[in-house]
N, C-alpha and C positions, 0 to 999 in steps of 0.2 A: 503320200502314200504310202499302202503296204509294199513290199518286196514281192516282186511275183511269186516265188517259190510259196511263198507262204500262201498267198493267195490260192496257188495251185493245188498245193496240198489237202485246203480245207472245202473242195468242190465237192467232195462224198459226203461231207458233214456239216448236210443240211436239215432243217428241221421243213418238211412238208407238211405231215401233217401229226399232228400229235393226238389220243385220248387219254383224258385222264378222269371215266367217271367218276370217283369221287367226289371230284369237286362240283360236282351238281347237271346239270343240267348243261348241256352240248350245242352251241349253235356253232357253224362252221361259216366265214366272212371269204372275202378273196382270199385275204393274205393272213388273220389272224383268228387262232378257235376261244372262243367263247365258252367259259363256263360259268354259266349262272347260279349261283345261290340266292333261292326266293326265300329262304325263309329269315335270312341275315339282309335283303334287300345290297345284294352285294356281287362283285362278279370279275371273274381272273382272264385276263385277256394275254394271252401269250400270242406277240408279233412274231410269225414263223418267215422261214428264207423263201417265201414263192413270192417270185416276178410277174404280176398280171402285166394284161395292156390287152384293150379293147375291152375289158370284160370277160377277158379269159385268160384261166392262170396258163401261163407261157413255162417257168423252170424255176428252179432255185437258183437262187446265191446265195454266197459264206458270208455272215456278219451280216446278213443284209436286215432281218431282225430286230437284234442287237442296233444296231444304227439309227432301224425308225424310231424305235421304243425309246432309246434316248434321247435322237432329237424332241420326238414331240415329249418327253416328260420335260425336256429343257423349256421350251415352250411353253406349256402349258405352267407352270413355275414364273414365267416371265411375265406370262397375263392373266394372271388370278385378277390381277387387281382393276383389269377391263369387265373379266365377264368368267363368273366360277365356273369349273369342269369338274370333271367324275372321278380324279385321281385320289386314291383312297393312300394308299403308298406302292412301292416297288419292291418286290422280292428277290427279280430276277433280272438281270440286263434284258432280258428277250419281254420283262411280263411287267404288267400292271396291275395294282386291286384298285377295280374301282364301284361307284355306287354305281346299283343296278339304276338303268332309268327305261321311261317306254322311250323308246326312238322317236322322235317328230318324224312325216313317211316323204322328206325334203332332203334334196341338199344345197345350201347356197352355195355358192363358187361366184367369185370376184374375181372381175380382168379389168387390167390396170392397162396393158398390149391387146392387140391382136396378134394373134397366131391361135395355130393345132385347130380345134373341132368347129372355134367361131369364124377363122379364118376360112377354114373349108365352106362351109355355108353363106360365110362370105358370098366366096367366086359363085356359087351357084343364084346370087340375092335373095337367099332365105334369110329372112329373121333367126335370131336366138334369143328364148325365152320371151317371143314379144319384142324384141329392140331389134332397131332396126340402125343399124352401124350408118354411118354418115358414108356419102360418097366421096371414092379417089381417096380410099386407104390403099395399106400399103401392108404386107408378110410383116409383123415383129414391130408397128408400129405406136407410140403409145399414145392412149383412147386420150381425149377433155379431161374425161373424169374416168373413178373405176366405176363399174354398173355391174350390177348384182344381177347373174344368168339363172336362174335356178334349176333344178333336175328331178326327176323323181329315180326315188332308191329301191332298184328293180336287185328282184334275186340273183344269186350268184351262180354267174356263164348269161344270164340276159342284162338286155342293155337299159345303161341312164337314159332318160329322153329328157331332151329341152321342156319344159315348162313356164309361160307367165304366170308372175304374181297375183292376178286377176281370175288366172286358172285355178291360182293353189285355194282361194280364197273361196270360190265359186262350187268349187269341186268337197270345200269343209275339208282339207287337208290341212290348214291350219288358218284358225280365227283372225280376223284382221286385226285384233289384237296384239296378239301373238306373232301372227307374223310381223309389224312393226316394230318390235322388243327385238326377234333375230335379227333382223334389219338392222337397225343400229350398229348390236352387238356386233355382228358382220365386219362393217362397215371400219367402226374405231379399233376391232382386232387383228383387220387389215391393217391402216394406217400407220399401227403403232408397228407392224413386224416391216412395212417397208421403211419408215423411216432407220429403223433399227439395221435391216438388210444391209441400207444406202454408206451407213456407217464404214461397212465388214467390206465393200466393193462387190455389191450384191444387188440385184432389179430382182424385185419380187414382181411378178408378172401375175399370175393370176395363184388362185389357191381353192380350196372348198374345204366349210366347213361344214360338222352334223351336229343336231342340238336335240336335248330330250329332257324330258323329265323326271325327277328323279321322283319316289316314293309318297315324299309330304309337298310333291306338286312345284319341287325350287327346278326353274331352268338354266343349262347347266350343257356347255359345251364338251360332246364327246367324240369319242372314237378317236383321228387324229388331227393335229396342226401342224401346217407348215412342215410339213418332210418333203425331199423330193420325191415322194411318191402322190401328194396328194397336192402339190401344191409345182409350177415353176420358178426357177429361180437363175438368172441370166448374170455374167461378169459385166460388173456398170462400166468401170474404165474402156474399155474399149468398145461398148455397146453402140456410141453415137459415129464412130470414124466405122464399125463394119454394115451398119446400117443405111449408111448417106452411099456405100460402097454396091449398095443392094447383098450384102453378106448375111448370112446368119452370124445370129448373135454365139458368143460363147456360152454354151448349155451346160448346165452340171447336174439336172436333175430329171428323170426317165422321160421325156421329149428325146433323146436321144436317140435312145434303146424304141420308144412305138416308132421317129422315123428314121432306123437302120429297119424292122419287122417292115413297113411299107416297101422302101425302097432295094431292099435285099432281096426281100422275102416275096416281097407284091402281097403279103398277107393285113388284111386291118379287119382282124376277128370270125371272118367270115371262114370254113373249113378245114382241114385236118393242122392240128400246132406243128411250125416248122421247128428243127431242131437249134438250138446255139450252140455255135462255137464256143471254146474253151477261153477264146484270144478276146469272144464280148460279154462273158461272165466279168476277166479280171479288169478292163476296162470298165466295167459297171461297178465293181465294187470301188475301185479307186475315184469314179465321178463322186459317187457317193458320201466318197472319205471328205475328200476337197470342200464339198459341201457344208461335213457335219462341223471341220475346221474350222473354215474361213464362217459360217452361222455361231458356232456356242467358244471359239477362241481358245477353243481345248482338243491336246492331239486325242484321237481318237485310237480308244487302248482295244484288240478286238482282247473276247477270255476263251480263250483255250484250255480249255479244262478237259478236254478226251471229249468224250460224246458228246454232243451240247442237248440232244433229249434229259438224256440222265443228271447233267451238275442240270436243270428246270427241276426236274422232279426231287429233285435234293432240297434245292434250296424252297420249294413249297411245303417239304415234309412229307415227300408221298414215297 
C-alpha cells in the first residue's frame, strides 16, 4: 500500500477529462478517452482517473488510470495465446495504442459465483440474461459451473441491460457463428485467469469482455480485461470460512465502493451523485494497489511527474 499522505497529496492531480483533437476523432467512454485515427486504423485510449458505478461517473481517484491500464496490459500479454487482442504499444502508463475495431454491440459477462446484480435479480425471482439460477443459493455462493450472462452496451450515462444469447442472435446483434466464437474465447479466457488468480490467493468471481473486429475482419478482445473495474476479486484463503459464517468475502475490486454507495448513500445510479469523502478515495486506491500487486506479483510504482495530463501529452509527443 502507498503512504496515505502520498495518496492525499495527489487527490487533485487526477485526469478527469482530456482533449487532444490532433490525435483524431474523439469518443468519451465511462472512464476512457478514445482518439481514433481512421486513416491508419488505430486508436489511442487514455485511461482516466474517473470512477464509475451504476453506469454513472461518480468522482476521480488518484493513480486509478495508471493501475487499470497497467493491469489490463499485463493480462492482454498473458492471454494473447488464447485470444488475440487490440494492443499495439503502451506509450504512457495511462495510455495504449490499439488497432481500431468495430465494436460488437454486446458485453460477455462470466459469473462463477452469484453476487452483485445477479444476486439482486435472484432475490426477486428474476432470470439473468435468460438464465434461471438453481433454488436455494446464498449470496456469494459458488455456482456449479461458470455461466455467461451477456448484456447490451449502453451509451455513457445509460444502463447496460441483460440480454439472452437467443435474443442476441434473433435481433441480429451478433450472428450464431460469431457468438459461438466469442463464447468459447470468453470461457477459455476466464478459466485461464481463474487458475492464474488461484495461484495468487485470489478468486476471480466474475468479469466482462468486449470484442471487436479489426479493419481486416479479425475478431479480437478490446477495451480492458481482468481489472478491478471489470471483474470481481475475493481473497481465496478466507472465502470458505467467511461464507460458512454468513460473512462477506474479503473484496479487492470496485464492489466495496458500490456497497458503500448503496449502504451509506442509498444510491444506485438515480438522482444526484453523492460526494465521496477523501478517506474512501484513499481506501479505494489501496485496495486497487493490493489487487494489482497480488495479481502481477510486482510492486506498484506510482508515476508522479508533476501534472498527469502534461506527462501524457509529453509521452504522446504533443
